[in-house]
PyMOL CGO cylinders between C-alpha atoms (Angstrom):
from pymol import cmd
from pymol.cgo import CYLINDER

trace = [
    CYLINDER, 184.67, 43.43, 342.36, 184.89, 40.95, 339.53, 0.3, 1, 1, 1, 1, 1, 1,
    CYLINDER, 184.89, 40.95, 339.53, 182.87, 37.60, 339.82, 0.3, 1, 1, 1, 1, 1, 1,
    CYLINDER, 182.87, 37.60, 339.82, 186.70, 36.09, 339.63, 0.3, 1, 1, 1, 1, 1, 1,
    CYLINDER, 186.70, 36.09, 339.63, 187.91, 37.85, 342.93, 0.3, 1, 1, 1, 1, 1, 1,
    CYLINDER, 187.91, 37.85, 342.93, 184.82, 37.09, 344.58, 0.3, 1, 1, 1, 1, 1, 1,
    CYLINDER, 184.82, 37.09, 344.58, 185.19, 33.66, 343.89, 0.3, 1, 1, 1, 1, 1, 1,
    CYLINDER, 185.19, 33.66, 343.89, 188.69, 33.84, 345.13, 0.3, 1, 1, 1, 1, 1, 1,
    CYLINDER, 188.69, 33.84, 345.13, 188.08, 35.49, 348.35, 0.3, 1, 1, 1, 1, 1, 1,
    CYLINDER, 188.08, 35.49, 348.35, 185.04, 33.14, 348.93, 0.3, 1, 1, 1, 1, 1, 1,
    CYLINDER, 185.04, 33.14, 348.93, 187.17, 30.29, 348.41, 0.3, 1, 1, 1, 1, 1, 1,
    CYLINDER, 187.17, 30.29, 348.41, 190.31, 31.73, 350.84, 0.3, 1, 1, 1, 1, 1, 1,
    CYLINDER, 190.31, 31.73, 350.84, 187.85, 33.07, 353.25, 0.3, 1, 1, 1, 1, 1, 1,
    CYLINDER, 187.85, 33.07, 353.25, 184.61, 31.25, 353.77, 0.3, 1, 1, 1, 1, 1, 1,
    CYLINDER, 184.61, 31.25, 353.77, 183.81, 27.70, 355.16, 0.3, 1, 1, 1, 1, 1, 1,
    CYLINDER, 183.81, 27.70, 355.16, 181.51, 25.65, 352.47, 0.3, 1, 1, 1, 1, 1, 1,
    CYLINDER, 181.51, 25.65, 352.47, 178.04, 26.64, 354.28, 0.3, 1, 1, 1, 1, 1, 1,
    CYLINDER, 178.04, 26.64, 354.28, 179.31, 30.72, 354.25, 0.3, 1, 1, 1, 1, 1, 1,
    CYLINDER, 179.31, 30.72, 354.25, 179.75, 30.13, 350.70, 0.3, 1, 1, 1, 1, 1, 1,
    CYLINDER, 179.75, 30.13, 350.70, 176.78, 28.51, 349.72, 0.3, 1, 1, 1, 1, 1, 1,
    CYLINDER, 176.78, 28.51, 349.72, 174.94, 31.46, 351.60, 0.3, 1, 1, 1, 1, 1, 1,
    CYLINDER, 174.94, 31.46, 351.60, 176.77, 33.92, 349.97, 0.3, 1, 1, 1, 1, 1, 1,
    CYLINDER, 176.77, 33.92, 349.97, 176.90, 32.47, 346.55, 0.3, 1, 1, 1, 1, 1, 1,
    CYLINDER, 176.90, 32.47, 346.55, 174.03, 30.26, 346.07, 0.3, 1, 1, 1, 1, 1, 1,
    CYLINDER, 174.03, 30.26, 346.07, 171.68, 31.88, 348.68, 0.3, 1, 1, 1, 1, 1, 1,
    CYLINDER, 171.68, 31.88, 348.68, 171.50, 29.40, 350.85, 0.3, 1, 1, 1, 1, 1, 1,
    CYLINDER, 171.50, 29.40, 350.85, 169.77, 30.55, 354.25, 0.3, 1, 1, 1, 1, 1, 1,
    CYLINDER, 169.77, 30.55, 354.25, 171.18, 29.53, 358.04, 0.3, 1, 1, 1, 1, 1, 1,
    CYLINDER, 171.18, 29.53, 358.04, 168.68, 27.54, 360.48, 0.3, 1, 1, 1, 1, 1, 1,
    CYLINDER, 168.68, 27.54, 360.48, 167.38, 30.59, 362.71, 0.3, 1, 1, 1, 1, 1, 1,
    CYLINDER, 167.38, 30.59, 362.71, 168.98, 30.98, 366.12, 0.3, 1, 1, 1, 1, 1, 1,
    CYLINDER, 168.98, 30.98, 366.12, 172.07, 29.16, 364.69, 0.3, 1, 1, 1, 1, 1, 1,
    CYLINDER, 172.07, 29.16, 364.69, 174.05, 31.91, 362.76, 0.3, 1, 1, 1, 1, 1, 1,
    CYLINDER, 174.05, 31.91, 362.76, 177.64, 32.95, 363.21, 0.3, 1, 1, 1, 1, 1, 1,
    CYLINDER, 177.64, 32.95, 363.21, 179.48, 35.70, 361.66, 0.3, 1, 1, 1, 1, 1, 1,
    CYLINDER, 179.48, 35.70, 361.66, 182.68, 34.31, 359.36, 0.3, 1, 1, 1, 1, 1, 1,
    CYLINDER, 182.68, 34.31, 359.36, 184.62, 36.30, 362.46, 0.3, 1, 1, 1, 1, 1, 1,
    CYLINDER, 184.62, 36.30, 362.46, 182.69, 34.30, 365.16, 0.3, 1, 1, 1, 1, 1, 1,
    CYLINDER, 182.69, 34.30, 365.16, 180.07, 36.43, 366.39, 0.3, 1, 1, 1, 1, 1, 1,
    CYLINDER, 180.07, 36.43, 366.39, 176.45, 35.04, 367.02, 0.3, 1, 1, 1, 1, 1, 1,
    CYLINDER, 176.45, 35.04, 367.02, 173.40, 36.03, 365.05, 0.3, 1, 1, 1, 1, 1, 1,
    CYLINDER, 173.40, 36.03, 365.05, 172.37, 37.69, 368.50, 0.3, 1, 1, 1, 1, 1, 1,
    CYLINDER, 172.37, 37.69, 368.50, 175.36, 39.99, 369.07, 0.3, 1, 1, 1, 1, 1, 1,
    CYLINDER, 175.36, 39.99, 369.07, 174.33, 43.37, 370.54, 0.3, 1, 1, 1, 1, 1, 1,
    CYLINDER, 174.33, 43.37, 370.54, 177.80, 44.62, 370.54, 0.3, 1, 1, 1, 1, 1, 1,
    CYLINDER, 177.80, 44.62, 370.54, 178.23, 48.75, 368.58, 0.3, 1, 1, 1, 1, 1, 1,
    CYLINDER, 178.23, 48.75, 368.58, 179.90, 48.12, 365.58, 0.3, 1, 1, 1, 1, 1, 1,
    CYLINDER, 179.90, 48.12, 365.58, 179.40, 47.60, 361.96, 0.3, 1, 1, 1, 1, 1, 1,
    CYLINDER, 179.40, 47.60, 361.96, 178.19, 44.40, 360.10, 0.3, 1, 1, 1, 1, 1, 1,
    CYLINDER, 178.19, 44.40, 360.10, 180.49, 44.20, 356.75, 0.3, 1, 1, 1, 1, 1, 1,
    CYLINDER, 180.49, 44.20, 356.75, 180.06, 41.81, 353.69, 0.3, 1, 1, 1, 1, 1, 1,
    CYLINDER, 180.06, 41.81, 353.69, 182.04, 38.64, 354.18, 0.3, 1, 1, 1, 1, 1, 1,
    CYLINDER, 182.04, 38.64, 354.18, 183.19, 38.80, 350.89, 0.3, 1, 1, 1, 1, 1, 1,
    CYLINDER, 183.19, 38.80, 350.89, 183.74, 42.29, 350.23, 0.3, 1, 1, 1, 1, 1, 1,
    CYLINDER, 183.74, 42.29, 350.23, 184.26, 43.82, 353.76, 0.3, 1, 1, 1, 1, 1, 1,
    CYLINDER, 184.26, 43.82, 353.76, 182.27, 46.50, 352.89, 0.3, 1, 1, 1, 1, 1, 1,
    CYLINDER, 182.27, 46.50, 352.89, 180.20, 48.51, 355.57, 0.3, 1, 1, 1, 1, 1, 1,
    CYLINDER, 180.20, 48.51, 355.57, 176.51, 47.21, 355.23, 0.3, 1, 1, 1, 1, 1, 1,
    CYLINDER, 176.51, 47.21, 355.23, 174.38, 47.93, 358.55, 0.3, 1, 1, 1, 1, 1, 1,
    CYLINDER, 174.38, 47.93, 358.55, 175.57, 49.82, 361.51, 0.3, 1, 1, 1, 1, 1, 1,
    CYLINDER, 175.57, 49.82, 361.51, 174.74, 48.25, 365.08, 0.3, 1, 1, 1, 1, 1, 1,
    CYLINDER, 174.74, 48.25, 365.08, 172.66, 50.97, 366.09, 0.3, 1, 1, 1, 1, 1, 1,
    CYLINDER, 172.66, 50.97, 366.09, 169.76, 49.90, 363.18, 0.3, 1, 1, 1, 1, 1, 1,
    CYLINDER, 169.76, 49.90, 363.18, 169.98, 46.18, 364.53, 0.3, 1, 1, 1, 1, 1, 1,
    CYLINDER, 169.98, 46.18, 364.53, 167.11, 45.26, 366.63, 0.3, 1, 1, 1, 1, 1, 1,
    CYLINDER, 167.11, 45.26, 366.63, 165.60, 41.75, 367.97, 0.3, 1, 1, 1, 1, 1, 1,
    CYLINDER, 165.60, 41.75, 367.97, 163.06, 40.57, 365.50, 0.3, 1, 1, 1, 1, 1, 1,
    CYLINDER, 163.06, 40.57, 365.50, 162.20, 37.14, 367.44, 0.3, 1, 1, 1, 1, 1, 1,
    CYLINDER, 162.20, 37.14, 367.44, 162.93, 35.51, 363.78, 0.3, 1, 1, 1, 1, 1, 1,
    CYLINDER, 162.93, 35.51, 363.78, 166.54, 34.38, 365.05, 0.3, 1, 1, 1, 1, 1, 1,
    CYLINDER, 166.54, 34.38, 365.05, 168.53, 36.12, 362.23, 0.3, 1, 1, 1, 1, 1, 1,
    CYLINDER, 168.53, 36.12, 362.23, 170.32, 39.19, 362.51, 0.3, 1, 1, 1, 1, 1, 1,
    CYLINDER, 170.32, 39.19, 362.51, 167.63, 41.90, 361.89, 0.3, 1, 1, 1, 1, 1, 1,
    CYLINDER, 167.63, 41.90, 361.89, 167.86, 45.90, 360.95, 0.3, 1, 1, 1, 1, 1, 1,
    CYLINDER, 167.86, 45.90, 360.95, 165.72, 48.40, 359.66, 0.3, 1, 1, 1, 1, 1, 1,
    CYLINDER, 165.72, 48.40, 359.66, 168.20, 50.36, 357.58, 0.3, 1, 1, 1, 1, 1, 1,
    CYLINDER, 168.20, 50.36, 357.58, 171.47, 49.35, 355.63, 0.3, 1, 1, 1, 1, 1, 1,
    CYLINDER, 171.47, 49.35, 355.63, 173.92, 52.00, 355.28, 0.3, 1, 1, 1, 1, 1, 1,
    CYLINDER, 173.92, 52.00, 355.28, 173.48, 54.02, 352.23, 0.3, 1, 1, 1, 1, 1, 1,
    CYLINDER, 173.48, 54.02, 352.23, 174.26, 52.89, 349.07, 0.3, 1, 1, 1, 1, 1, 1,
    CYLINDER, 174.26, 52.89, 349.07, 175.97, 49.41, 351.00, 0.3, 1, 1, 1, 1, 1, 1,
    CYLINDER, 175.97, 49.41, 351.00, 173.11, 47.01, 349.45, 0.3, 1, 1, 1, 1, 1, 1,
    CYLINDER, 173.11, 47.01, 349.45, 170.81, 46.36, 346.28, 0.3, 1, 1, 1, 1, 1, 1,
    CYLINDER, 170.81, 46.36, 346.28, 167.42, 45.22, 346.88, 0.3, 1, 1, 1, 1, 1, 1,
    CYLINDER, 167.42, 45.22, 346.88, 165.95, 43.44, 344.06, 0.3, 1, 1, 1, 1, 1, 1,
    CYLINDER, 165.95, 43.44, 344.06, 163.08, 40.28, 343.36, 0.3, 1, 1, 1, 1, 1, 1,
    CYLINDER, 163.08, 40.28, 343.36, 164.33, 37.32, 344.53, 0.3, 1, 1, 1, 1, 1, 1,
    CYLINDER, 164.33, 37.32, 344.53, 165.60, 35.44, 341.17, 0.3, 1, 1, 1, 1, 1, 1,
    CYLINDER, 165.60, 35.44, 341.17, 164.30, 31.97, 342.59, 0.3, 1, 1, 1, 1, 1, 1,
    CYLINDER, 164.30, 31.97, 342.59, 160.72, 33.19, 343.68, 0.3, 1, 1, 1, 1, 1, 1,
    CYLINDER, 160.72, 33.19, 343.68, 160.59, 34.70, 339.66, 0.3, 1, 1, 1, 1, 1, 1,
    CYLINDER, 160.59, 34.70, 339.66, 161.99, 31.23, 338.58, 0.3, 1, 1, 1, 1, 1, 1,
    CYLINDER, 161.99, 31.23, 338.58, 159.22, 29.44, 340.44, 0.3, 1, 1, 1, 1, 1, 1,
    CYLINDER, 159.22, 29.44, 340.44, 156.38, 31.61, 340.82, 0.3, 1, 1, 1, 1, 1, 1,
    CYLINDER, 156.38, 31.61, 340.82, 153.85, 28.62, 342.60, 0.3, 1, 1, 1, 1, 1, 1,
    CYLINDER, 153.85, 28.62, 342.60, 156.33, 28.05, 345.24, 0.3, 1, 1, 1, 1, 1, 1,
    CYLINDER, 156.33, 28.05, 345.24, 156.43, 31.91, 345.76, 0.3, 1, 1, 1, 1, 1, 1,
    CYLINDER, 156.43, 31.91, 345.76, 152.70, 32.52, 345.58, 0.3, 1, 1, 1, 1, 1, 1,
    CYLINDER, 152.70, 32.52, 345.58, 152.70, 29.60, 348.55, 0.3, 1, 1, 1, 1, 1, 1,
    CYLINDER, 152.70, 29.60, 348.55, 154.83, 31.26, 350.56, 0.3, 1, 1, 1, 1, 1, 1,
    CYLINDER, 154.83, 31.26, 350.56, 153.13, 34.46, 350.31, 0.3, 1, 1, 1, 1, 1, 1,
    CYLINDER, 153.13, 34.46, 350.31, 154.67, 36.16, 347.25, 0.3, 1, 1, 1, 1, 1, 1,
    CYLINDER, 154.67, 36.16, 347.25, 158.03, 37.13, 345.59, 0.3, 1, 1, 1, 1, 1, 1,
    CYLINDER, 158.03, 37.13, 345.59, 160.41, 38.13, 348.35, 0.3, 1, 1, 1, 1, 1, 1,
    CYLINDER, 160.41, 38.13, 348.35, 163.06, 40.79, 347.90, 0.3, 1, 1, 1, 1, 1, 1,
    CYLINDER, 163.06, 40.79, 347.90, 166.74, 39.98, 348.06, 0.3, 1, 1, 1, 1, 1, 1,
    CYLINDER, 166.74, 39.98, 348.06, 169.24, 41.76, 349.58, 0.3, 1, 1, 1, 1, 1, 1,
    CYLINDER, 169.24, 41.76, 349.58, 172.77, 41.65, 347.95, 0.3, 1, 1, 1, 1, 1, 1,
    CYLINDER, 172.77, 41.65, 347.95, 176.08, 43.40, 349.01, 0.3, 1, 1, 1, 1, 1, 1,
    CYLINDER, 176.08, 43.40, 349.01, 176.25, 46.21, 346.34, 0.3, 1, 1, 1, 1, 1, 1,
    CYLINDER, 176.25, 46.21, 346.34, 180.27, 45.71, 346.20, 0.3, 1, 1, 1, 1, 1, 1,
    CYLINDER, 180.27, 45.71, 346.20, 180.36, 41.76, 345.65, 0.3, 1, 1, 1, 1, 1, 1,
    CYLINDER, 180.36, 41.76, 345.65, 176.98, 41.00, 344.83, 0.3, 1, 1, 1, 1, 1, 1,
    CYLINDER, 176.98, 41.00, 344.83, 177.01, 38.29, 347.33, 0.3, 1, 1, 1, 1, 1, 1,
    CYLINDER, 177.01, 38.29, 347.33, 173.62, 37.21, 348.71, 0.3, 1, 1, 1, 1, 1, 1,
    CYLINDER, 173.62, 37.21, 348.71, 172.75, 38.34, 352.46, 0.3, 1, 1, 1, 1, 1, 1,
    CYLINDER, 172.75, 38.34, 352.46, 169.31, 37.60, 352.98, 0.3, 1, 1, 1, 1, 1, 1,
    CYLINDER, 169.31, 37.60, 352.98, 165.59, 39.54, 352.49, 0.3, 1, 1, 1, 1, 1, 1,
    CYLINDER, 165.59, 39.54, 352.49, 164.26, 42.61, 353.18, 0.3, 1, 1, 1, 1, 1, 1,
    CYLINDER, 164.26, 42.61, 353.18, 160.51, 42.94, 354.20, 0.3, 1, 1, 1, 1, 1, 1,
    CYLINDER, 160.51, 42.94, 354.20, 157.83, 45.14, 354.97, 0.3, 1, 1, 1, 1, 1, 1,
    CYLINDER, 157.83, 45.14, 354.97, 157.30, 44.61, 358.63, 0.3, 1, 1, 1, 1, 1, 1,
    CYLINDER, 157.30, 44.61, 358.63, 160.40, 46.47, 360.50, 0.3, 1, 1, 1, 1, 1, 1,
    CYLINDER, 160.40, 46.47, 360.50, 160.00, 48.96, 363.15, 0.3, 1, 1, 1, 1, 1, 1,
    CYLINDER, 160.00, 48.96, 363.15, 160.00, 52.82, 362.54, 0.3, 1, 1, 1, 1, 1, 1,
    CYLINDER, 160.00, 52.82, 362.54, 161.39, 55.04, 361.11, 0.3, 1, 1, 1, 1, 1, 1,
    CYLINDER, 161.39, 55.04, 361.11, 161.74, 52.77, 358.02, 0.3, 1, 1, 1, 1, 1, 1,
    CYLINDER, 161.74, 52.77, 358.02, 159.50, 50.14, 358.76, 0.3, 1, 1, 1, 1, 1, 1,
    CYLINDER, 159.50, 50.14, 358.76, 161.65, 47.33, 357.08, 0.3, 1, 1, 1, 1, 1, 1,
    CYLINDER, 161.65, 47.33, 357.08, 163.44, 44.41, 358.52, 0.3, 1, 1, 1, 1, 1, 1,
    CYLINDER, 163.44, 44.41, 358.52, 166.37, 43.44, 356.90, 0.3, 1, 1, 1, 1, 1, 1,
    CYLINDER, 166.37, 43.44, 356.90, 166.75, 39.63, 357.77, 0.3, 1, 1, 1, 1, 1, 1,
    CYLINDER, 166.75, 39.63, 357.77, 170.24, 38.58, 357.36, 0.3, 1, 1, 1, 1, 1, 1,
    CYLINDER, 170.24, 38.58, 357.36, 172.21, 35.67, 357.09, 0.3, 1, 1, 1, 1, 1, 1,
    CYLINDER, 172.21, 35.67, 357.09, 174.94, 35.95, 359.68, 0.3, 1, 1, 1, 1, 1, 1,
    CYLINDER, 174.94, 35.95, 359.68, 177.46, 33.89, 357.89, 0.3, 1, 1, 1, 1, 1, 1,
    CYLINDER, 177.46, 33.89, 357.89, 177.33, 36.30, 354.72, 0.3, 1, 1, 1, 1, 1, 1,
    CYLINDER, 177.33, 36.30, 354.72, 179.11, 38.92, 357.03, 0.3, 1, 1, 1, 1, 1, 1,
    CYLINDER, 179.11, 38.92, 357.03, 181.58, 40.07, 359.24, 0.3, 1, 1, 1, 1, 1, 1,
    CYLINDER, 181.58, 40.07, 359.24, 181.61, 42.05, 362.76, 0.3, 1, 1, 1, 1, 1, 1,
    CYLINDER, 181.61, 42.05, 362.76, 183.55, 45.07, 363.62, 0.3, 1, 1, 1, 1, 1, 1,
    CYLINDER, 183.55, 45.07, 363.62, 183.38, 46.22, 366.76, 0.3, 1, 1, 1, 1, 1, 1,
    CYLINDER, 183.38, 46.22, 366.76, 183.55, 49.90, 367.80, 0.3, 1, 1, 1, 1, 1, 1,
    CYLINDER, 183.55, 49.90, 367.80, 186.48, 51.07, 369.01, 0.3, 1, 1, 1, 1, 1, 1,
]
cmd.load_cgo(trace, "trace")
């Protein structure tokens, strides 16, 4: 997706705070997140979690688990759906990053480049990853 298309869709479909999450890496307060189509962060329904801007499938509900953090957590992403990279904010402010335990790994939507959250190496088997996502950067598509 072009940057112009991403910005246009974000302006048309997202609230100011959802745009801040997706485009500026803002973070929801724990236990408060709602998807762009009104599903709570702790939704346990079967379905797919998709990018709010791209609409691309990102996570299957079968990989969602209760991490106790208050954010939607998954142990695996749909292959090729997300990109993991060192968090640019942490790289820019190493002192802050070290105070928080090191440089975090940011997770972005592979199609739109939108910020989704971070991934940590403390999740359950089989991946031992915890994709800690902002609900406001995603939509939920219930299974039929």
